[in-house]
Structures are given as C-alpha cells and as structure tokens.
N, C-alpha and C positions, 0 to 999 in steps of 0.2 A: 182592720179586720171587722167582720160582721158576725153576728150571732147566727147559729144554725137551728135546725129543728130535728129532734130525735124521732124515733119510730112511734112514739106515743103522742106526737104532735106538740111536745113541750119545747120551748125555746131553751137552747143551751149555748154555752160560750163557744167562741171560735176554736176550731180544732188546731192543734199544734203538732202535726204528724212528725216533724223533724226535730222536735224539742229534745234536748239532752241537758242534764245538769251542767251548770257553768263552773269554770275553774274558780278556786278561791283566789283572792288578790295576792300577787307575789310580793315578796319583800325586796322590791327593787325601786330605785329612784324614779321620780317623774321630773322631767326637765322642762322648765319654762323660760321665757325671756327675762322675767323679773324675779323669779323664785325657783327653788328646787323643793320638791316634797320627797323626803327620804324617810326610811324606817327610823323610828325613835331609837336613839342610842344614849342611854343614861350617862355614861362616862363622857361622851363627846358633847352632849347638849345641855346638861344640868346647869352648868355655870352660866351659859348664855341665856337660858330660859329664866333662871332666877333673876338675872340682871334686867331682862326685858319686862318681867312681871313687876319687879320692884320699881321700875321707872313710871308705873302708873300713878296718877295723883292720889288715888285712894283705892281700897280693895273692893269697890263695887263690882268689878268684873268677875268676882267670885260668887256673887249672890245666887245665881241660878245654877252653879256647879255643885256637884255632890260633896266637894271638899272645900277647904279654906286656904288662904295664902299661907305657905309654909313659913316657919320662923327663920329658916336659914337655908343655904344651898344644900347642906347635907340632908336635911329633911326632904327637900324636893327630889334630890337624887335617889333617895330610898323609894319614894313613890314611883319615880320614873323607871326604876329597875324592874319593879313588878309589872308595870305597863308595857315595857319593852319586851317582856317575855310572853305577853298575852297574844293569843291567836285571834280572839274575838272578845273585845274590840282589838283591832289591829292598828296600833298607834303610829303616827307619822309626825315628824317635825318639819315645819316650813322654814326654809333657810333663805336669806337674802342671796340673790343670784351673784352679786358682785363680791360680797364679803364672806359668805357662808355663815353669817351670824344668825342664830336661831331667833325667829320672830314669833313663833306660836306653835300650837299643836292642833292636829285634826286626826280623826280615825275613821276607819270603816267599822261597822258593828252590825249586830243582828244579821250576819252574813248567811244567806239562805240559798246555796247553790242549786238545790232541787227545784225551787220555784223561781230562781233568777231574780231575787230581791236582795237589796243591800242598802244600808243606811249610812249616811255621813253624820258624825256627831263628835261629842267630847271636844267641841271647838273652843279653844282659848287663845285668842290673838292678843299679843302685846301691843302697846300703844303705837309703835312704828308700823305695825301691820294693819291696824284698824283703818278702814276707809282708804287703803292704799291699793294701787293696781295689783300688787302681789297677792292680796287677799282674794280678789276676784279670780286671778289666774290660778291660784292654788285650788280653788273650788272647781274651776273648769277642768283642770288637769285630773282631779280625782273623779269627776263625773265622766270625763272622757275615757279613763281607764275602765270604769264599770261598764259603759256601753260599747265603746269601740273595740277595746282590747279583750274584754272578758265576755261580752254578749249578754249582760244582765237586762232584764225586762223592766225593772222598776227600781227607782232610786229614791230613798226616803230622807226626810228631814223632820225631826221632832224637837220640840222645845217646850218649856214652861209656857202656858198660855198667857202669863203675865209678862213674859220677856218680850217687850215690844221691839227692841232692836233686832232680836233674832228672827221674829216673825217678819219684820220688814226686809231683812236680808234674804230670807227664803223667797219672798215674792219678787224682789229685785233680780235674783238669780234665775227666775223662771219657774219656780216650783208652784204647783197648784195647791191651794188650801183645801183640805179634805174634811176638817171638822175638829171637834174637841172631845177627847176622851176624859170624862169627868172622874175625879178622885182616882187618877191613874196610878200614882205612886206616892210614897212618903219620902220627902227629901229634907234632911236637916230638921226632922221633927215637924215638918209642915206638910199639909196635903197639897198635892200638885195636880192641877188639870193639865193635860198635855195636848198641844196643838200639833196636828199631823199635816204634812205637806209631801208631795211626791212629784216626780218627773217620770214619764214612761219612755220606752225606747222609740215610740212613734213621734214623740215630741222632741227628742234629743237633737235631730239634725238642724232644726230651726234654732234651738238654743246654742248649739255649737257654732253656727254661723254668726249668731249675735255676739258670742264671746270673742270670736276672731275679729269681728269688726270693731268691737269696743277696745280690745287689747292692741290693735294696730297702732304703732307709734304715731301714725298720722292723725290719730284721734286725740292727741294730747298737744297742748301748746308748749312753748319754751319753758314755762314754769311748772309743767307737769299736770296742768288742769285739763280735765276731759272737755272735749268740744261737744260731744253728743252723749247722752246717757245710755246705759245699757238697755233699759226698757224701750227707749225711743228707737234705737237701732234695731232691736228685735221686732218692734211693730212695723218698721219700714220693710222688713223682709216678707210681710204678708202672712 
C-alpha cells in the first residue's frame, strides 16, 4: 500500500475502502502436527500445568511475569479459573499433540477489532515446550488464526526490555523490533521498560511459508534436530 495525497496536498495514509472491524478470536482449538492450542480450562489443565512448571530447575521463568510460582496446584487452579473466564486476555493452553499433556500457556490480548490489531502474550512455557518444535508451531497457529482466519492487520509482541530470551524469540519468529517504551509499567514493584515488536498482514505470507518449511518433518533428523533454522529458511524465500 502507498500513501495518498488529500485535497490540501498533504500526504495521508493508504485508503481502506473495504475495511470492516474484525471478529474477536473464537474459543475453538487450533490443531497442529506437534501440538494443540485450546481454550484454557482450569479443571482440565491445572494439574498438568502445575506439574510442568514444577519440573523447571528453578523459578527463573517467573521473573518477567506479573505473578510468582504458586505454592500448590490449588493455588494455580484458582488463578486459572479467573483467567479462563477472561475475554481479554483470552487464554489458551498448549497441549502435546500425542498425549494432550499441558505444556504451557499463551493468550491473545489487547484485542482491537476496530483497528485490526491483536497481541500475543502472557506466554509461559514449561521446560518440555521451551525450544521444542511445538513452541514454534503454537505461535504459528495463533498468528495464522489472527491473519488468515480473522483478517487482522497487525500482530504484536511485547516484553520487558531486559527479557533477552523473549526478545530473541520475537526476532526468530519474524517480528520486527519497533522500539522501547520507557517507564511503561510497574511490575512487582519494579519499573519496566517495554520492548515492542510487530508483524503486519503484508509480512505474514512470507512468515507463513517459513513456518511451513521449518515445521516440515523433512527438516528434522532422526533425533529431532532441525536441519535448517527458521530465519535461514525465511531468508531463502526472498
């Protein structure tokens, strides 16, 4: 899309004559080859999520989250009950495709149907999901729903500017870094600068093709190791 010029000779943004507000994300599963992304169900998922989070060697995975590791499964279930009832954020559980074991949580949030903008966040992956193909596939499925199924124009990722793994993950997945919002929020009594990333609908087809190439079983050896990286495959698409 290119900018236009109004009757005063001023440059203005591209016209969107057919634009209509987009639907809100449905509470329906997303089905992948290695994982399923389903609406969060506290009764069904609390035990599995508590087990997967408890399997971490230390609680460092909670550092950049607004809450801390629960003391027990009952405490986590109480948290999940309120989150499962939320419309925005709209929480999902990532399940192992073969066993249906809960591996982590992700959500859509800051859902803006009028402008076609949606964010992915509240990501908390257990040890078995971190750096696994299912983590990439879950993010690709959620991005695909936003762009292909619902027709959103912009997909956002935000994180603490000091959260190096999250920033690296955003770039690996194809997000563009947009800058730092200084003193953006207060989290756990600390000031947080927030790093902003995005993908637009124009960029999505190339990213979608990259995800498909990376997730292809032919891209993994017998031990499950990738043969070519996601960024490499995306670059090869031109």
